[in-house]
ZADO-1210 file (C-alpha; in nm, 4 decimals, padded with zeros to 6 digits):
<atoms>
<atom x="-15.1910" y="04.7963" z="-02.8012" code="MET" pos="1"/>
<atom x="-15.2259" y="05.0657" z="-02.5580" code="SER" pos="2"/>
<atom x="-15.0309" y="05.4204" z="-02.5777" code="VAL" pos="3"/>
<atom x="-14.9629" y="05.6408" z="-02.3021" code="ILE" pos="4"/>
<atom x="-14.8722" y="06.0337" z="-02.3443" code="GLY" pos="5"/>
<atom x="-14.8107" y="06.3145" z="-02.1863" code="ILE" pos="6"/>
<atom x="-14.9759" y="06.6449" z="-02.2797" code="ASN" pos="7"/>
<atom x="-14.7702" y="06.9730" z="-02.2142" code="TYR" pos="8"/>
<atom x="-14.6774" y="07.2747" z="-02.3468" code="ASP" pos="9"/>
<atom x="-14.3465" y="07.4372" z="-02.3823" code="GLY" pos="10"/>
<atom x="-13.9608" y="07.3518" z="-02.4005" code="ASP" pos="11"/>
<atom x="-13.6165" y="07.3278" z="-02.2446" code="LYS" pos="12"/>
<atom x="-13.6960" y="07.6722" z="-02.1074" code="LYS" pos="13"/>
<atom x="-14.0174" y="07.6832" z="-01.9767" code="LYS" pos="14"/>
<atom x="-14.2734" y="07.3311" z="-01.9334" code="ILE" pos="15"/>
<atom x="-14.6434" y="07.3509" z="-01.8627" code="SER" pos="16"/>
<atom x="-14.7574" y="07.0202" z="-01.7784" code="TYR" pos="17"/>
<atom x="-15.1358" y="06.9744" z="-01.8933" code="LEU" pos="18"/>
<atom x="-15.2473" y="06.5826" z="-01.8682" code="SER" pos="19"/>
<atom x="-15.1333" y="06.2277" z="-01.8969" code="VAL" pos="20"/>
<atom x="-15.3530" y="06.0130" z="-02.1475" code="ASP" pos="21"/>
<atom x="-15.3756" y="05.6475" z="-02.2066" code="ILE" pos="22"/>
<atom x="-15.5446" y="05.5108" z="-02.5624" code="SER" pos="23"/>
<atom x="-15.6803" y="05.1616" z="-02.5659" code="TYR" pos="24"/>
<atom x="-15.9053" y="04.9240" z="-02.7208" code="GLY" pos="25"/>
<atom x="-16.1022" y="04.8415" z="-03.0184" code="HIS" pos="26"/>
<atom x="-16.2507" y="05.0778" z="-03.1301" code="PRO" pos="27"/>
<atom x="-16.0082" y="05.3259" z="-02.9649" code="ARG" pos="28"/>
<atom x="-16.1031" y="05.4737" z="-02.6309" code="GLU" pos="29"/>
<atom x="-15.8857" y="05.7225" z="-02.4443" code="GLU" pos="30"/>
<atom x="-15.8756" y="05.8077" z="-02.0776" code="LYS" pos="31"/>
<atom x="-15.7366" y="06.1754" z="-01.9608" code="VAL" pos="32"/>
<atom x="-15.5838" y="06.2486" z="-01.6441" code="PHE" pos="33"/>
<atom x="-15.5580" y="06.6109" z="-01.5873" code="ALA" pos="34"/>
<atom x="-15.5887" y="06.7260" z="-01.2355" code="THR" pos="35"/>
<atom x="-15.2826" y="06.9585" z="-01.2895" code="GLY" pos="36"/>
<atom x="-15.0606" y="06.7274" z="-01.0699" code="ASN" pos="37"/>
<atom x="-14.8360" y="06.5207" z="-01.2943" code="PHE" pos="38"/>
<atom x="-14.7084" y="06.2825" z="-01.0209" code="VAL" pos="39"/>
<atom x="-15.0723" y="06.2046" z="-00.9137" code="LYS" pos="40"/>
<atom x="-15.1893" y="06.1774" z="-01.2778" code="ASP" pos="41"/>
<atom x="-14.9178" y="05.9070" z="-01.3657" code="TRP" pos="42"/>
<atom x="-15.0073" y="05.7254" z="-01.0712" code="PHE" pos="43"/>
<atom x="-15.3563" y="05.7317" z="-01.1326" code="ASP" pos="44"/>
<atom x="-15.3179" y="05.6279" z="-01.4947" code="MET" pos="45"/>
<atom x="-15.0896" y="05.3071" z="-01.3579" code="ARG" pos="46"/>
<atom x="-15.3748" y="05.2394" z="-01.1368" code="LYS" pos="47"/>
<atom x="-15.6237" y="05.2500" z="-01.4187" code="PHE" pos="48"/>
<atom x="-15.4104" y="05.0647" z="-01.6570" code="MET" pos="49"/>
<atom x="-15.3607" y="04.7681" z="-01.3743" code="ILE" pos="50"/>
<atom x="-15.7292" y="04.7930" z="-01.2506" code="GLN" pos="51"/>
<atom x="-15.9051" y="04.8261" z="-01.5913" code="GLU" pos="52"/>
<atom x="-15.7172" y="04.7079" z="-01.8565" code="LEU" pos="53"/>
<atom x="-15.4570" y="04.4217" z="-01.7574" code="THR" pos="54"/>
<atom x="-15.7543" y="04.1376" z="-01.8936" code="ASP" pos="55"/>
<atom x="-15.7989" y="04.3084" z="-02.2268" code="THR" pos="56"/>
<atom x="-15.4624" y="04.5087" z="-02.3153" code="GLU" pos="57"/>
<atom x="-15.1592" y="04.2917" z="-02.3416" code="PHE" pos="58"/>
<atom x="-14.8998" y="04.5534" z="-02.4545" code="HIS" pos="59"/>
<atom x="-14.8585" y="04.9154" z="-02.3075" code="PHE" pos="60"/>
<atom x="-14.5956" y="05.1407" z="-02.5190" code="SER" pos="61"/>
<atom x="-14.5239" y="05.4970" z="-02.4086" code="LEU" pos="62"/>
<atom x="-14.5307" y="05.7934" z="-02.6898" code="SER" pos="63"/>
<atom x="-14.2403" y="05.9779" z="-02.7575" code="SER" pos="64"/>
<atom x="-14.4207" y="06.2630" z="-02.5644" code="SER" pos="65"/>
<atom x="-14.3074" y="06.0849" z="-02.2106" code="VAL" pos="66"/>
<atom x="-13.9590" y="06.0872" z="-02.3321" code="ASP" pos="67"/>
<atom x="-13.9778" y="06.4444" z="-02.4403" code="HIS" pos="68"/>
<atom x="-14.1339" y="06.5530" z="-02.1317" code="PHE" pos="69"/>
<atom x="-13.8459" y="06.4477" z="-01.9115" code="ILE" pos="70"/>
<atom x="-13.5748" y="06.5264" z="-02.1509" code="PHE" pos="71"/>
<atom x="-13.7352" y="06.8861" z="-02.1906" code="ASP" pos="72"/>
<atom x="-13.6453" y="06.9565" z="-01.8399" code="GLY" pos="73"/>
<atom x="-13.9855" y="06.8620" z="-01.6640" code="ALA" pos="74"/>
<atom x="-13.8852" y="06.8435" z="-01.2586" code="PRO" pos="75"/>
<atom x="-13.9592" y="06.4768" z="-01.2228" code="PHE" pos="76"/>
<atom x="-13.7301" y="06.1552" z="-01.1455" code="ASN" pos="77"/>
<atom x="-13.8477" y="05.7863" z="-01.2301" code="SER" pos="78"/>
<atom x="-13.8806" y="05.5576" z="-00.9677" code="ALA" pos="79"/>
<atom x="-13.9698" y="05.1720" z="-01.0170" code="TRP" pos="80"/>
<atom x="-14.2051" y="04.9515" z="-00.8350" code="LEU" pos="81"/>
<atom x="-14.0561" y="04.6372" z="-00.7257" code="LYS" pos="82"/>
<atom x="-14.2103" y="04.3723" z="-00.5093" code="ILE" pos="83"/>
<atom x="-13.9616" y="04.2662" z="-00.2263" code="VAL" pos="84"/>
<atom x="-14.0881" y="03.9773" z="-00.0005" code="ASP" pos="85"/>
<atom x="-14.4378" y="04.0380" z="-00.1193" code="ASP" pos="86"/>
<atom x="-14.4212" y="04.3951" z="-00.0283" code="LYS" pos="87"/>
<atom x="-14.4022" y="04.6927" z="-00.2654" code="PRO" pos="88"/>
<atom x="-14.0830" y="04.9002" z="-00.2826" code="VAL" pos="89"/>
<atom x="-13.9793" y="05.1790" z="-00.4899" code="LEU" pos="90"/>
<atom x="-13.6338" y="05.1633" z="-00.6055" code="ILE" pos="91"/>
<atom x="-13.4498" y="05.4608" z="-00.7622" code="TYR" pos="92"/>
<atom x="-13.2028" y="05.2477" z="-00.9949" code="ASP" pos="93"/>
<atom x="-13.3444" y="05.1483" z="-01.3032" code="TYR" pos="94"/>
<atom x="-13.3868" y="04.7288" z="-01.3215" code="GLU" pos="95"/>
<atom x="-13.5787" y="04.5763" z="-01.6239" code="GLU" pos="96"/>
<atom x="-13.9433" y="04.4510" z="-01.5984" code="ASP" pos="97"/>
<atom x="-14.0595" y="04.6801" z="-01.3132" code="HIS" pos="98"/>
<atom x="-14.3490" y="04.9620" z="-01.3632" code="MET" pos="99"/>
<atom x="-14.2301" y="05.3176" z="-01.3744" code="GLU" pos="100"/>
<atom x="-14.3601" y="05.5826" z="-01.1624" code="PHE" pos="101"/>
<atom x="-14.2420" y="05.9593" z="-01.1318" code="PHE" pos="102"/>
<atom x="-14.1536" y="06.1542" z="-00.8392" code="VAL" pos="103"/>
<atom x="-14.1015" y="06.5069" z="-00.7817" code="PRO" pos="104"/>
<atom x="-13.6999" y="06.5838" z="-00.8551" code="GLU" pos="105"/>
<atom x="-13.4761" y="06.5476" z="-00.5693" code="GLY" pos="106"/>
<atom x="-13.6965" y="06.3406" z="-00.3809" code="THR" pos="107"/>
<atom x="-13.7173" y="05.9455" z="-00.2714" code="LYS" pos="108"/>
<atom x="-14.0350" y="05.8663" z="-00.1316" code="PRO" pos="109"/>
<atom x="-14.1403" y="05.5302" z="-00.0615" code="THR" pos="110"/>
<atom x="-14.4263" y="05.3515" z="-00.1986" code="TRP" pos="111"/>
<atom x="-14.6328" y="05.4457" z="00.1108" code="GLU" pos="112"/>
<atom x="-14.5384" y="05.8262" z="00.1094" code="GLU" pos="113"/>
<atom x="-14.6103" y="05.8074" z="-00.2999" code="LEU" pos="114"/>
<atom x="-14.9995" y="05.6730" z="-00.2378" code="LYS" pos="115"/>
<atom x="-15.0302" y="05.9359" z="00.0358" code="GLU" pos="116"/>
<atom x="-14.8891" y="06.1848" z="-00.2182" code="MET" pos="117"/>
<atom x="-15.1457" y="06.0773" z="-00.4832" code="CYS" pos="118"/>
<atom x="-15.4803" y="06.0642" z="-00.2767" code="LYS" pos="119"/>
</atoms>
């Protein structure tokens, strides 16, 4: 089982984002994404997860730090990746079994725009 977490300092008054990490494998390994840009780090973690771990890891779990980061007031909203007519599309209403990404609060980029933001 892999565990995804968000490292940050602060509380509901002030959030200081540090990094996204994923721990995986036996023996345990950890990959840290720490560009300082949460949207990009989350995107890169998902890309790593898909490209490097899907053959060896069968369950991916979010640590409570993910919920705490968002609930403490981090300025990001969820977006889910859905395949429509064989094309990737970001949707902004939750649907089960879609991969979650994050976007800056108050925005609704397309999948292509999110990819461009995360270059």
